[in-house]
Structures are given as C-alpha cells and as structure tokens.
N, CA, C and O atoms as CSV, one atom per row, in Angstrom:
chain,resi,resn,atom,element,x,y,z
A,1,MET,N,N,0.582,-1.264,-0.512
A,1,MET,CA,C,0.220,0.171,0.049
A,1,MET,C,C,0.461,1.573,-0.026
A,1,MET,O,O,0.423,2.139,1.066
A,2,LEU,N,N,0.662,2.178,-0.867
A,2,LEU,CA,C,1.386,3.305,-1.185
A,2,LEU,C,C,0.456,4.551,-0.322
A,2,LEU,O,O,-0.754,4.340,-0.235
A,3,HIS,N,N,0.978,5.746,0.263
A,3,HIS,CA,C,0.362,6.697,0.174
A,3,HIS,C,C,0.627,7.728,-0.479
A,3,HIS,O,O,1.815,8.041,-0.398
A,4,ALA,N,N,-0.281,8.691,-1.378
A,4,ALA,CA,C,0.544,9.541,-2.220
A,4,ALA,C,C,-0.724,10.837,-2.001
A,4,ALA,O,O,-1.729,10.445,-1.407
A,5,ALA,N,N,-0.719,11.831,-2.298
A,5,ALA,CA,C,-1.430,13.012,-2.241
A,5,ALA,C,C,-2.079,12.872,-3.403
A,5,ALA,O,O,-1.440,12.319,-4.298
A,6,VAL,N,N,-3.571,13.346,-3.725
A,6,VAL,CA,C,-4.348,13.249,-5.021
A,6,VAL,C,C,-5.485,14.362,-4.949
A,6,VAL,O,O,-6.221,14.787,-4.058
A,7,ASP,N,N,-5.255,14.685,-6.527
A,7,ASP,CA,C,-6.357,15.600,-6.638
A,7,ASP,C,C,-7.270,14.859,-7.988
A,7,ASP,O,O,-6.904,14.685,-9.151
A,8,VAL,N,N,-8.665,14.493,-7.279
A,8,VAL,CA,C,-9.855,13.963,-8.585
A,8,VAL,C,C,-9.932,14.961,-9.031
A,8,VAL,O,O,-9.623,16.007,-8.459
A,9,GLU,N,N,-10.506,14.819,-10.528
A,9,GLU,CA,C,-11.197,15.868,-11.538
A,9,GLU,C,C,-12.158,15.291,-11.911
A,9,GLU,O,O,-12.041,14.364,-12.713
A,10,SER,N,N,-13.357,15.683,-11.435
A,10,SER,CA,C,-14.676,15.089,-12.865
A,10,SER,C,C,-14.905,16.552,-13.656
A,10,SER,O,O,-14.295,17.600,-13.444
A,11,GLU,N,N,-15.909,16.315,-14.577
A,11,GLU,CA,C,-16.404,17.107,-15.335
A,11,GLU,C,C,-16.389,18.236,-15.073
A,11,GLU,O,O,-15.583,19.120,-15.365
A,12,ASP,N,N,-17.497,18.246,-14.377
A,12,ASP,CA,C,-17.779,18.938,-12.967
A,12,ASP,C,C,-17.664,19.961,-11.740
A,12,ASP,O,O,-18.273,20.942,-11.312
A,13,ASN,N,N,-16.382,19.075,-11.366
A,13,ASN,CA,C,-15.881,19.564,-9.802
A,13,ASN,C,C,-14.187,18.837,-9.829
A,13,ASN,O,O,-13.706,18.023,-10.616
A,14,LEU,N,N,-13.749,19.333,-8.956
A,14,LEU,CA,C,-12.597,18.800,-8.627
A,14,LEU,C,C,-12.490,18.515,-6.903
A,14,LEU,O,O,-12.717,19.384,-6.061
A,15,TYR,N,N,-12.205,17.495,-6.686
A,15,TYR,CA,C,-11.981,16.659,-5.604
A,15,TYR,C,C,-10.618,16.617,-5.070
A,15,TYR,O,O,-9.785,15.862,-5.571
A,16,ALA,N,N,-10.323,17.435,-4.018
A,16,ALA,CA,C,-8.947,17.259,-3.324
A,16,ALA,C,C,-9.268,15.982,-1.820
A,16,ALA,O,O,-10.100,15.926,-0.914
A,17,GLY,N,N,-7.982,15.057,-2.291
A,17,GLY,CA,C,-7.836,14.181,-0.632
A,17,GLY,C,C,-6.348,13.354,-0.738
A,17,GLY,O,O,-5.489,13.464,-1.613
A,18,LEU,N,N,-6.354,12.820,0.006
A,18,LEU,CA,C,-5.511,12.128,0.205
A,18,LEU,C,C,-5.634,10.387,-0.170
A,18,LEU,O,O,-6.576,9.616,0.011
A,19,SER,N,N,-4.222,10.150,-0.780
A,19,SER,CA,C,-4.667,8.478,-1.125
A,19,SER,C,C,-4.913,7.779,0.473
A,19,SER,O,O,-4.343,8.182,1.487
A,20,TYR,N,N,-5.692,6.880,0.426
A,20,TYR,CA,C,-4.823,5.574,1.729
A,20,TYR,C,C,-4.524,4.156,0.904
A,20,TYR,O,O,-4.078,3.132,1.422
A,21,ASP,N,N,-4.841,4.318,-0.378
A,21,ASP,CA,C,-4.012,2.311,-1.394
A,21,ASP,C,C,-3.910,3.093,-2.342
A,21,ASP,O,O,-4.675,3.985,-2.708
A,22,VAL,N,N,-3.053,2.789,-2.702
A,22,VAL,CA,C,-2.259,3.304,-4.408
A,22,VAL,C,C,-2.097,1.158,-5.334
A,22,VAL,O,O,-1.544,0.104,-5.023
A,23,SER,N,N,-2.682,1.497,-6.093
A,23,SER,CA,C,-2.070,0.189,-6.587
A,23,SER,C,C,-2.547,0.259,-8.158
A,23,SER,O,O,-3.318,1.035,-8.723
A,24,ALA,N,N,-1.572,-1.170,-8.773
A,24,ALA,CA,C,-1.820,-1.331,-10.244
A,24,ALA,C,C,-3.552,-0.992,-10.332
A,24,ALA,O,O,-3.996,-0.190,-11.154
A,25,GLY,N,N,-4.194,-1.539,-9.613
A,25,GLY,CA,C,-6.209,-1.498,-9.663
A,25,GLY,C,C,-6.514,-0.262,-9.737
A,25,GLY,O,O,-7.258,0.246,-10.575
A,26,GLY,N,N,-5.842,0.376,-8.692
A,26,GLY,CA,C,-7.535,1.395,-8.863
A,26,GLY,C,C,-6.475,2.329,-7.226
A,26,GLY,O,O,-5.416,1.908,-6.762
A,27,ILE,N,N,-7.057,3.271,-6.866
A,27,ILE,CA,C,-7.069,4.041,-6.057
A,27,ILE,C,C,-8.094,4.093,-5.025
A,27,ILE,O,O,-9.249,4.344,-5.370
A,28,PHE,N,N,-7.693,3.797,-3.272
A,28,PHE,CA,C,-8.701,4.913,-3.034
A,28,PHE,C,C,-8.399,6.338,-2.017
A,28,PHE,O,O,-7.558,6.504,-1.132
A,29,VAL,N,N,-9.598,7.373,-2.627
A,29,VAL,CA,C,-8.989,8.430,-1.804
A,29,VAL,C,C,-9.866,8.762,-0.596
A,29,VAL,O,O,-10.996,8.285,-0.492
A,30,ALA,N,N,-9.441,9.423,0.135
A,30,ALA,CA,C,-9.610,9.949,1.527
A,30,ALA,C,C,-10.583,11.349,1.446
A,30,ALA,O,O,-10.146,12.429,1.843
A,31,THR,N,N,-11.476,11.249,1.079
A,31,THR,CA,C,-12.451,12.387,1.703
A,31,THR,C,C,-13.584,12.229,1.618
A,31,THR,O,O,-14.077,11.189,1.182
A,32,PHE,N,N,-14.556,13.693,2.199
A,32,PHE,CA,C,-15.800,13.646,2.496
A,32,PHE,C,C,-17.049,13.726,1.592
A,32,PHE,O,O,-18.172,13.222,1.633
A,33,ASP,N,N,-16.047,15.020,0.308
A,33,ASP,CA,C,-17.070,15.123,-0.449
A,33,ASP,C,C,-16.720,14.078,-2.056
A,33,ASP,O,O,-15.669,14.274,-2.665
A,34,THR,N,N,-17.490,13.289,-2.427
A,34,THR,CA,C,-16.957,12.124,-3.589
A,34,THR,C,C,-17.975,12.125,-4.494
A,34,THR,O,O,-19.189,12.267,-4.348
A,35,PRO,N,N,-17.000,11.869,-5.860
A,35,PRO,CA,C,-18.026,11.754,-7.599
A,35,PRO,C,C,-18.851,11.295,-7.054
A,35,PRO,O,O,-18.686,10.943,-5.886
A,36,PRO,N,N,-20.001,11.134,-7.676
A,36,PRO,CA,C,-21.065,10.059,-7.782
A,36,PRO,C,C,-20.844,8.334,-7.846
A,36,PRO,O,O,-20.798,7.941,-6.680
A,37,LEU,N,N,-20.769,7.768,-8.318
A,37,LEU,CA,C,-20.300,6.074,-8.878
A,37,LEU,C,C,-20.785,6.426,-9.999
A,37,LEU,O,O,-21.766,7.127,-10.246
A,38,GLY,N,N,-19.811,5.734,-10.901
A,38,GLY,CA,C,-19.995,5.615,-12.143
A,38,GLY,C,C,-19.149,6.431,-12.729
A,38,GLY,O,O,-18.511,5.922,-13.650
A,39,THR,N,N,-18.827,8.123,-12.363
A,39,THR,CA,C,-18.283,9.060,-12.211
A,39,THR,C,C,-16.876,9.154,-13.539
A,39,THR,O,O,-15.833,8.956,-12.916
A,40,GLU,N,N,-16.656,9.307,-14.573
A,40,GLU,CA,C,-15.275,8.830,-15.300
A,40,GLU,C,C,-14.468,10.747,-14.320
A,40,GLU,O,O,-15.036,11.839,-14.281
A,41,VAL,N,N,-13.138,10.382,-13.757
A,41,VAL,CA,C,-12.342,11.349,-13.228
A,41,VAL,C,C,-10.717,11.261,-13.913
A,41,VAL,O,O,-10.099,10.236,-14.200
A,42,ASN,N,N,-10.446,12.139,-14.004
A,42,ASN,CA,C,-8.956,12.472,-13.970
A,42,ASN,C,C,-8.120,13.006,-12.458
A,42,ASN,O,O,-8.200,14.051,-11.812
A,43,VAL,N,N,-7.372,11.843,-12.289
A,43,VAL,CA,C,-6.898,11.904,-11.249
A,43,VAL,C,C,-5.276,11.982,-11.567
A,43,VAL,O,O,-4.761,11.521,-12.586
A,44,THR,N,N,-4.546,12.678,-10.460
A,44,THR,CA,C,-3.432,13.593,-10.177
A,44,THR,C,C,-2.472,13.144,-8.911
A,44,THR,O,O,-2.152,13.870,-7.970
A,45,VAL,N,N,-2.083,11.735,-9.125
A,45,VAL,CA,C,-1.000,11.297,-8.103
A,45,VAL,C,C,-0.032,11.911,-7.968
A,45,VAL,O,O,0.645,12.026,-8.990
A,46,THR,N,N,0.361,12.413,-7.015
A,46,THR,CA,C,1.755,13.221,-6.317
A,46,THR,C,C,2.291,11.967,-5.563
A,46,THR,O,O,1.806,11.591,-4.496
A,47,LEU,N,N,3.239,11.398,-6.139
A,47,LEU,CA,C,4.144,10.427,-5.319
A,47,LEU,C,C,5.348,10.996,-4.266
A,47,LEU,O,O,5.890,12.007,-4.712
A,48,PRO,N,N,5.792,10.608,-3.150
A,48,PRO,CA,C,6.391,10.901,-2.239
A,48,PRO,C,C,7.694,11.741,-2.656
A,48,PRO,O,O,8.135,12.659,-1.964
A,49,ASP,N,N,8.421,11.196,-4.221
A,49,ASP,CA,C,9.589,11.696,-4.754
A,49,ASP,C,C,8.974,13.450,-5.493
A,49,ASP,O,O,9.931,14.121,-5.879
A,50,ALA,N,N,8.172,13.848,-5.603
A,50,ALA,CA,C,6.873,14.819,-6.156
A,50,ALA,C,C,6.670,14.386,-7.386
A,50,ALA,O,O,6.281,15.264,-8.156
A,51,THR,N,N,6.885,12.671,-8.108
A,51,THR,CA,C,6.492,12.720,-9.517
A,51,THR,C,C,4.826,13.094,-9.559
A,51,THR,O,O,4.010,12.989,-8.643
A,52,LYS,N,N,4.675,13.442,-10.585
A,52,LYS,CA,C,3.170,13.268,-10.673
A,52,LYS,C,C,2.379,12.748,-12.156
A,52,LYS,O,O,2.361,12.994,-13.362
A,53,LEU,N,N,1.742,11.837,-11.103
A,53,LEU,CA,C,1.157,10.779,-12.355
A,53,LEU,C,C,-0.136,11.748,-12.934
A,53,LEU,O,O,-0.620,12.655,-12.257
A,54,GLU,N,N,-0.584,11.403,-14.252
A,54,GLU,CA,C,-1.856,12.504,-14.443
A,54,GLU,C,C,-2.895,10.775,-15.174
A,54,GLU,O,O,-2.922,10.148,-16.233
A,55,LEU,N,N,-3.456,10.698,-14.035
A,55,LEU,CA,C,-4.178,9.232,-14.435
A,55,LEU,C,C,-5.844,9.462,-14.595
A,55,LEU,O,O,-6.481,10.260,-13.910
A,56,ALA,N,N,-6.474,8.504,-15.755
A,56,ALA,CA,C,-7.951,8.473,-15.667
A,56,ALA,C,C,-8.562,7.389,-15.000
A,56,ALA,O,O,-7.952,6.321,-15.051
A,57,GLY,N,N,-9.526,7.423,-14.445
A,57,GLY,CA,C,-10.120,5.978,-13.763
A,57,GLY,C,C,-11.885,6.696,-13.688
A,57,GLY,O,O,-12.463,7.746,-13.966
A,58,ILE,N,N,-12.112,5.686,-13.269
A,58,ILE,CA,C,-13.861,5.528,-12.852
A,58,ILE,C,C,-14.489,5.527,-11.160
A,58,ILE,O,O,-14.135,4.602,-10.430
A,59,VAL,N,N,-15.158,6.302,-10.771
A,59,VAL,CA,C,-15.751,5.448,-9.759
A,59,VAL,C,C,-16.732,4.269,-9.163
A,59,VAL,O,O,-17.907,4.066,-9.471
A,60,ARG,N,N,-16.103,3.715,-8.441
A,60,ARG,CA,C,-16.804,2.206,-8.333
A,60,ARG,C,C,-17.001,1.929,-7.169
A,60,ARG,O,O,-16.987,0.699,-7.126
A,61,TRP,N,N,-17.203,2.377,-6.053
A,61,TRP,CA,C,-17.389,2.333,-5.088
A,61,TRP,C,C,-17.347,3.914,-3.751
A,61,TRP,O,O,-16.613,4.885,-3.934
A,62,HIS,N,N,-18.203,3.787,-2.651
A,62,HIS,CA,C,-17.969,4.701,-1.591
A,62,HIS,C,C,-17.682,4.165,-0.098
A,62,HIS,O,O,-17.817,2.959,0.107
A,63,ARG,N,N,-17.359,4.871,0.769
A,63,ARG,CA,C,-17.161,4.285,1.788
A,63,ARG,C,C,-17.763,5.546,2.666
A,63,ARG,O,O,-16.762,5.950,3.257
A,64,ASP,N,N,-18.835,6.354,3.051
A,64,ASP,CA,C,-19.706,7.354,3.640
A,64,ASP,C,C,-19.229,7.368,5.188
A,64,ASP,O,O,-18.672,6.421,5.743
A,65,ALA,N,N,-19.492,8.396,5.683
A,65,ALA,CA,C,-18.846,9.232,6.674
A,65,ALA,C,C,-19.508,8.421,7.641
A,65,ALA,O,O,-18.822,8.546,8.655
A,66,ARG,N,N,-20.382,7.722,7.868
A,66,ARG,CA,C,-21.345,6.875,8.690
A,66,ARG,C,C,-20.500,5.343,9.240
A,66,ARG,O,O,-20.569,4.569,10.194
A,67,LEU,N,N,-19.600,5.521,7.812
A,67,LEU,CA,C,-19.221,4.009,7.931
A,67,LEU,C,C,-17.923,3.967,8.741
A,67,LEU,O,O,-17.456,3.126,9.510
A,68,ALA,N,N,-17.469,5.245,8.279
A,68,ALA,CA,C,-15.847,5.518,8.429
A,68,ALA,C,C,-15.343,5.519,9.976
A,68,ALA,O,O,-16.039,5.760,10.962
A,69,SER,N,N,-14.221,5.250,9.949
A,69,SER,CA,C,-12.861,5.356,11.327
A,69,SER,C,C,-11.909,5.534,10.733
A,69,SER,O,O,-11.591,5.668,9.552
A,70,ALA,N,N,-11.084,5.524,12.424
A,70,ALA,CA,C,-9.680,6.114,12.081
A,70,ALA,C,C,-9.105,5.225,11.172
A,70,ALA,O,O,-8.190,5.716,10.510
A,71,GLY,N,N,-9.374,4.077,10.954
A,71,GLY,CA,C,-8.411,3.011,10.421
A,71,GLY,C,C,-8.754,3.593,8.751
A,71,GLY,O,O,-7.935,4.077,7.970
A,72,LEU,N,N,-10.405,3.335,8.497
A,72,LEU,CA,C,-11.135,3.692,7.455
A,72,LEU,C,C,-11.722,4.126,6.844
A,72,LEU,O,O,-12.749,3.710,6.306
A,73,PRO,N,N,-10.908,5.640,6.735
A,73,PRO,CA,C,-12.048,7.123,6.412
A,73,PRO,C,C,-12.783,6.904,5.599
A,73,PRO,O,O,-12.593,5.930,4.871
A,74,ALA,N,N,-13.834,7.692,5.437
A,74,ALA,CA,C,-14.778,8.148,3.829
A,74,ALA,C,C,-13.852,8.146,3.105
A,74,ALA,O,O,-12.674,8.264,3.442
A,75,GLY,N,N,-14.437,7.960,1.621
A,75,GLY,CA,C,-13.828,8.178,0.414
A,75,GLY,C,C,-14.503,7.690,-0.373
A,75,GLY,O,O,-15.712,7.566,-0.176
A,76,CYS,N,N,-13.791,7.203,-1.695
A,76,CYS,CA,C,-13.873,6.615,-3.037
A,76,CYS,C,C,-12.910,5.768,-3.465
A,76,CYS,O,O,-11.694,5.907,-3.327
A,77,GLY,N,N,-13.693,4.587,-4.165
A,77,GLY,CA,C,-12.274,3.378,-4.740
A,77,GLY,C,C,-12.608,3.639,-6.219
A,77,GLY,O,O,-13.566,3.009,-6.668
A,78,ILE,N,N,-11.787,4.693,-7.247
A,78,ILE,CA,C,-11.673,4.804,-8.186
A,78,ILE,C,C,-10.587,3.563,-8.697
A,78,ILE,O,O,-9.510,3.451,-8.110
A,79,GLU,N,N,-10.915,2.724,-9.730
A,79,GLU,CA,C,-10.736,1.910,-10.703
A,79,GLU,C,C,-9.862,2.572,-11.831
A,79,GLU,O,O,-10.320,3.457,-12.554
A,80,TRP,N,N,-8.589,2.099,-11.939
A,80,TRP,CA,C,-7.707,2.929,-13.744
A,80,TRP,C,C,-8.630,2.602,-14.334
A,80,TRP,O,O,-9.508,1.782,-14.069
A,81,ASN,N,N,-8.379,3.583,-15.626
A,81,ASN,CA,C,-8.780,3.219,-17.085
A,81,ASN,C,C,-7.699,3.141,-17.781
A,81,ASN,O,O,-6.998,4.147,-17.888
A,82,ASP,N,N,-7.357,2.014,-18.361
A,82,ASP,CA,C,-5.903,2.164,-18.838
A,82,ASP,C,C,-4.809,2.554,-18.395
A,82,ASP,O,O,-4.157,3.389,-19.021
A,83,LEU,N,N,-4.391,2.048,-17.257
A,83,LEU,CA,C,-3.635,2.753,-16.758
A,83,LEU,C,C,-1.755,2.424,-17.336
A,83,LEU,O,O,-1.222,1.377,-16.971
A,84,PRO,N,N,-1.085,3.288,-18.087
A,84,PRO,CA,C,0.281,3.218,-18.779
A,84,PRO,C,C,1.279,2.785,-17.951
A,84,PRO,O,O,1.548,2.799,-16.750
A,85,MET,N,N,1.875,2.282,-19.278
A,85,MET,CA,C,3.164,1.094,-18.169
A,85,MET,C,C,4.434,1.964,-17.383
A,85,MET,O,O,5.175,1.454,-16.542
A,86,ASP,N,N,4.520,3.578,-17.915
A,86,ASP,CA,C,5.211,3.836,-17.242
A,86,ASP,C,C,4.823,4.276,-15.822
A,86,ASP,O,O,5.538,4.193,-14.823
A,87,ALA,N,N,3.795,4.671,-15.885
A,87,ALA,CA,C,2.255,4.815,-14.804
A,87,ALA,C,C,2.913,3.658,-13.191
A,87,ALA,O,O,3.431,3.751,-12.079
A,88,LEU,N,N,2.338,2.585,-14.273
A,88,LEU,CA,C,2.475,1.124,-12.829
A,88,LEU,C,C,3.608,1.201,-12.827
A,88,LEU,O,O,3.850,1.166,-11.620
A,89,ARG,N,N,4.880,1.317,-13.513
A,89,ARG,CA,C,6.005,0.867,-13.103
A,89,ARG,C,C,6.628,2.099,-12.180
A,89,ARG,O,O,7.737,1.770,-11.757
A,90,SER,N,N,6.240,3.382,-11.763
A,90,SER,CA,C,6.147,3.946,-10.760
A,90,SER,C,C,5.027,3.675,-9.631
A,90,SER,O,O,5.414,3.677,-8.462
A,91,LEU,N,N,4.299,3.550,-9.775
A,91,LEU,CA,C,3.346,2.530,-8.673
A,91,LEU,C,C,3.969,1.858,-8.091
A,91,LEU,O,O,3.887,1.976,-6.868
A,92,LEU,N,N,4.826,0.902,-8.608
A,92,LEU,CA,C,4.661,-0.311,-8.005
A,92,LEU,C,C,6.749,-0.342,-7.517
A,92,LEU,O,O,7.260,-1.175,-6.769
A,93,HIS,N,N,7.548,0.892,-8.280
A,93,HIS,CA,C,8.559,1.507,-7.720
A,93,HIS,C,C,8.421,2.016,-6.475
A,93,HIS,O,O,9.259,1.367,-5.849
A,94,PHE,N,N,7.970,2.668,-5.802
A,94,PHE,CA,C,7.044,3.791,-4.625
A,94,PHE,C,C,6.751,2.033,-3.629
A,94,PHE,O,O,7.370,1.747,-2.604
A,95,ALA,N,N,5.899,1.302,-4.162
A,95,ALA,CA,C,5.219,0.314,-3.093
A,95,ALA,C,C,6.308,-0.517,-3.000
A,95,ALA,O,O,6.156,-1.075,-1.913
A,96,GLU,N,N,7.505,-1.002,-3.597
A,96,GLU,CA,C,8.695,-1.609,-3.006
A,96,GLU,C,C,9.320,-0.912,-2.342
A,96,GLU,O,O,9.838,-1.549,-1.424
A,97,LEU,N,N,9.562,0.168,-2.331
A,97,LEU,CA,C,10.604,1.406,-1.721
A,97,LEU,C,C,9.749,1.190,-0.106
A,97,LEU,O,O,10.368,0.748,0.861
A,98,ARG,N,N,8.665,1.472,-0.046
A,98,ARG,CA,C,8.284,2.177,1.101
A,98,ARG,C,C,8.046,1.076,2.460
A,98,ARG,O,O,7.676,-0.049,2.125
A,99,GLU,N,N,8.228,1.316,3.924
A,99,GLU,CA,C,7.941,0.921,4.977
A,99,GLU,C,C,6.939,-0.119,4.845
A,99,GLU,O,O,6.071,0.041,3.987
A,100,PRO,N,N,6.927,-1.286,5.652
A,100,PRO,CA,C,6.037,-2.337,5.599
A,100,PRO,C,C,4.932,-2.033,6.566
A,100,PRO,O,O,5.432,-1.713,7.644
A,101,LEU,N,N,3.944,-2.016,6.589
A,101,LEU,CA,C,3.390,-1.514,7.851
A,101,LEU,C,C,3.233,-2.881,8.312
A,101,LEU,O,O,4.391,-2.742,8.708
A,102,LEU,N,N,2.978,-3.880,8.595
A,102,LEU,CA,C,3.607,-4.906,9.237
A,102,LEU,C,C,4.282,-5.910,9.158
A,102,LEU,O,O,4.276,-6.549,8.107
A,103,TRP,N,N,5.155,-6.376,10.405
A,103,TRP,CA,C,5.921,-6.974,10.469
A,103,TRP,C,C,6.195,-7.828,11.825
A,103,TRP,O,O,5.697,-7.593,12.926
A,104,GLU,N,N,7.108,-8.880,11.493
A,104,GLU,CA,C,6.832,-10.060,12.647
A,104,GLU,C,C,8.172,-10.176,13.261
A,104,GLU,O,O,9.093,-10.096,12.448
A,105,MET,N,N,8.547,-10.368,14.656
A,105,MET,CA,C,9.339,-10.599,14.871
A,105,MET,C,C,10.068,-12.042,14.984
A,105,MET,O,O,9.434,-13.097,15.031
A,106,ASP,N,N,11.165,-11.975,15.011
A,106,ASP,CA,C,11.894,-13.393,14.939
A,106,ASP,C,C,11.915,-14.239,16.201
A,106,ASP,O,O,12.412,-13.761,17.222
A,107,ALA,N,N,11.427,-15.416,16.196
A,107,ALA,CA,C,11.504,-15.830,17.700
A,107,ALA,C,C,12.829,-16.458,18.230
A,107,ALA,O,O,12.924,-16.795,19.410
C-alpha cells in the first residue's frame, strides 16, 4: 500500500484528498466530498518524490462518513482506465520502497 497526495477532477468538480491505498488496479481517495458512482475522473497522484502521475479512472465505490473510522476513512474507490506502463512502473517502484505496514519479530 502506498500513500500519496491526490486531486480528482470530474467534468464538473475538483475533489482533493489523500490516498490511503494506491495500486496497479486503482486508488482509494480519502475525502468527504465524493464524485457519484460511475463518474469518469482524471486523477493526479503526487508520489513522495514529487513525481506527478496524470491518470484516468472511474468511481466504483464509496465509504460514507457513517461507516468511516480512524483506520477506514470516508472516501471513494477509483478503478484505473488503461493505466499507462510508465505509471504502473512508478507505482510499483514506490510500493517496493516503502516500509512494510506489518512485521513479525523472529523468535
């Protein structure tokens, strides 16, 4: 899982949020103001090294504020449309470099 700053733009609106999960399949954007399901969006992902990826996607699901918690914020899941190979490489590279979220001590 990779965290990144995110801007999501639809035909009518601009939504800003933080990513809690970026992968080759899509992104979860933590925001209280979500685009409607099925909305085609342009997503700008700013990676930790300041690289900006301009990607297209579609809103597939929402988690509203009533179901949110500290570990599961409100927001929406966006599926990528035809993720370019260079963007996929960038996402995978940063996912490999980040610290693991869970680890086990050797016995």
